[in-house]
C-alpha positions in Angstrom: 21.8 7.0 -12.5 24.5 4.3 -12.4 26.4 3.5 -15.6 24.0 0.6 -16.1 21.0 2.8 -15.9 19.7 2.2 -12.4 18.4 4.8 -10.0 18.2 2.4 -7.0 19.3 -1.1 -6.0 17.0 -4.0 -6.8 15.6 -3.9 -3.2 15.4 -0.1 -3.4 17.4 0.2 -0.2 19.9 2.5 -1.9 18.5 5.4 -3.9 20.8 8.3 -3.1 24.4 7.8 -4.2 25.4 11.1 -5.8 28.0 13.5 -4.7 27.6 16.9 -2.9 28.0 18.5 -6.3 25.1 16.5 -7.7 23.0 17.7 -4.7 24.0 21.3 -5.4 23.0 20.8 -9.1 19.6 19.6 -7.9 19.0 22.7 -5.9 20.3 24.9 -8.7 17.8 23.4 -11.0 15.0 23.8 -8.5 15.9 27.5 -8.3 14.8 27.9 -12.0 11.3 26.4 -11.8 7.8 27.3 -10.5 7.0 23.8 -9.3 8.7 20.6 -8.4 6.9 17.2 -8.9 7.5 13.6 -8.0 5.4 10.4 -7.7 3.7 9.1 -4.6 6.2 6.2 -4.3 9.0 8.7 -3.8 7.0 10.7 -1.2 5.9 7.6 0.7 9.5 6.2 0.8 11.2 8.7 3.0 12.2 12.3 3.9 11.2 14.1 0.7 10.1 17.8 0.9 10.6 19.1 -2.7 11.7 22.5 -1.3 14.2 24.9 -2.7 16.9 23.9 -0.2 19.3 26.2 1.7 18.8 29.9 2.0 21.2 30.8 -0.8 19.0 29.0 -3.3 15.9 30.8 -2.0 17.8 34.1 -2.4 18.6 33.1 -6.0 14.9 32.5 -6.7 14.0 35.9 -5.3 16.7 37.5 -7.4 15.2 36.0 -10.5 11.8 37.5 -9.5 10.3 34.2 -8.4 8.6 33.2 -5.2 11.0 32.2 -2.4 9.5 28.7 -2.3 8.3 26.6 -5.2 5.0 24.9 -5.6 5.1 21.2 -4.7 3.2 18.6 -6.8 2.6 14.9 -6.1 1.4 12.6 -8.8 -0.5 9.4 -7.8 -2.8 7.4 -10.1 -4.8 6.0 -7.2 -4.3 8.7 -4.6 -2.2 6.4 -2.4 -0.1 9.1 -0.7 0.7 8.7 3.0 -1.0 11.6 4.8 1.7 11.4 7.5 4.5 11.7 4.9 7.1 14.3 5.9 6.3 16.6 3.1 3.0 17.5 4.8 4.9 18.7 7.9 6.5 21.6 5.9 3.8 24.2 5.0 6.1 26.9 3.5 4.4 26.4 0.0 1.3 24.8 -1.4 1.1 21.1 -2.0 -0.9 19.9 -5.0 -2.0 16.2 -5.6 -2.8 15.2 -9.1 -4.6 11.9 -9.4 -7.2 10.0 -11.5 -10.7 8.6 -11.3 -9.2 5.4 -9.8 -8.7 7.2 -6.5 -11.5 6.3 -4.1 -13.7 8.9 -2.4 -12.0 8.0 0.9 -8.5 8.6 -0.6 -9.6 11.9 -2.0 -11.1 13.0 1.3 -7.9 12.0 3.2 -5.7 13.9 0.8 -7.9 17.0 0.8 -7.4 17.2 4.5 -3.6 17.6 4.2 -3.0 19.0 0.7 -3.8 22.5 -0.5 -5.6 21.1 -3.6 -6.4 17.7 -5.1 -7.3 17.5 -8.8 -8.6 14.5 -10.8 -7.1 14.5 -14.3 -7.8 11.3 -16.3 -9.7 8.0 -15.9 -7.2 5.2 -15.7 -4.0 7.2 -16.0 -3.1 10.8 -15.5 -4.0 13.0 -18.5 -0.8 15.0 -18.6 -1.9 17.6 -21.2 -5.0 18.3 -19.0 -3.0 18.3 -15.8 -0.2 20.5 -17.0 -2.7 22.9 -18.6 -4.6 23.1 -15.3 -1.3 23.8 -13.4 -0.6 26.6 -15.9 -4.0 28.2 -15.6 -4.7 27.6 -11.9 -1.2 28.1 -10.4 0.7 29.9 -13.2 3.2 27.2 -13.5 5.3 27.8 -16.6 8.3 25.6 -15.8 8.0 22.3 -14.0 10.7 20.0 -12.7 9.9 16.4 -12.3 12.1 14.3 -10.0 10.8 10.9 -10.8 10.6 8.1 -10.0 10.9 5.9 -13.1 7.2 5.2 -13.6 6.3 8.9 -13.5 9.2 9.8 -15.8 8.0 7.1 -18.3 4.4 8.4 -18.3 5.7 12.0 -19.1 7.9 10.8 -21.9 5.0 8.7 -23.3 2.7 11.8 -23.2 5.3 13.8 -25.1 5.5 16.2 -22.1 9.2 16.4 -21.6 11.4 19.0 -23.1 14.7 18.4 -21.4 16.5 15.7 -19.4 19.2 16.4 -16.9 21.1 13.2 -16.2 23.9 12.6 -13.7 25.9 9.4 -14.5 27.6 8.0 -11.4 30.5 5.5 -11.3 28.5 2.5 -10.0 27.0 -0.7 -11.4 24.0 -2.1 -9.5 22.6 -4.7 -11.9 19.4 -6.5 -11.1 16.4 -7.2 -13.3 14.1 -5.5 -10.8 16.2 -2.5 -10.1 14.4 0.7 -11.2 15.6 2.7 -14.2 15.0 6.4 -15.0 12.0 5.3 -17.2 10.2 2.2 -16.1 6.6 1.3 -17.2 5.7 -0.8 -20.2 8.4 0.5 -22.6 8.5 0.3 -26.4 8.8 -2.5 -28.8 10.2 -0.7 -31.9 13.2 1.7 -32.3 10.9 3.9 -34.4 8.8 4.6 -31.3 11.7 5.7 -29.1 11.9 9.2 -27.7 14.9 10.8 -29.5 17.2 13.2 -27.7 19.9 15.6 -28.6 22.9 16.1 -26.3 23.1 19.8 -25.4 26.0 19.7 -22.9 28.2 17.4 -20.9 30.7 18.1 -18.2 32.7 16.0 -15.8 33.1 16.7 -12.1 35.3 14.2 -10.3 33.9 10.8 -11.3 30.5 12.0 -12.4 29.1 13.1 -15.7 26.5 15.9 -15.8 24.5 15.6 -19.1 21.7 17.7 -20.5 19.6 16.4 -23.3 16.9 18.2 -25.3 13.9 16.1 -26.5 13.5 16.3 -30.2 9.9 17.1 -31.4 8.0 16.6 -28.1 4.4 15.5 -28.9 2.6 18.1 -26.8 3.0 21.8 -26.5 4.8 23.3 -23.5 7.8 21.9 -21.7 8.8 19.8 -18.8 12.2 19.3 -17.5 13.0 15.8 -16.3 16.0 15.3 -14.1 17.5 12.1 -13.1 20.5 11.9 -10.9 20.8 9.4 -8.0 18.1 11.6 -6.5 15.6 11.3 -9.4 14.5 14.3 -11.6 12.6 15.7 -14.8 11.2 19.1 -15.8 9.0 21.1 -18.2 8.2 24.6 -19.4 4.4 25.1 -19.6 4.3 28.3 -21.5 
């Protein structure tokens, strides 16, 4: 994010502004998880594949005893995912869509034609304990990386589903009331309701700061890792 907490400009025209080192950090983190997830808005916006990246990171996964390619998960409350999105052109690993009862039958049918599996978890919003439990049981996902955007990150924090936050702070100020932050949504009114974090590590690379925070006393069992750099991110361990 920028130093003023933004992950994109107010018109969302700029949403990737990290360094090559930040991109490498993203791939390094993906190489530690069973699944990578992001919201429908991110998928619909551009060239997003959620794959493990260059061959050296796939080798690293195999060295750790993991599948070469991670599972890919899309979250969408109404099932509004473009079926011609670029992610569906890459079939190297399963694509799962998690949605709610707000998704129409037509939307569910369209998604079922392009995704490997579509699951409804929740009525008005995604029931994250149920969704994450299903991923654990059905797909053996024990560690999940969420790469945003802000609405999805906020819903995971609200559900107490995040264990760890990886945050890259970049030397920019975007400003703008409408510019997205790492956690959008309704927000809180009282300090007592804030999610409390503990700084685990921080290092500088050129003009960027790479921070890792641990969530103190998450509300639900298991763990998700959330990562937010100029390229979004968040994650969780579901053991």
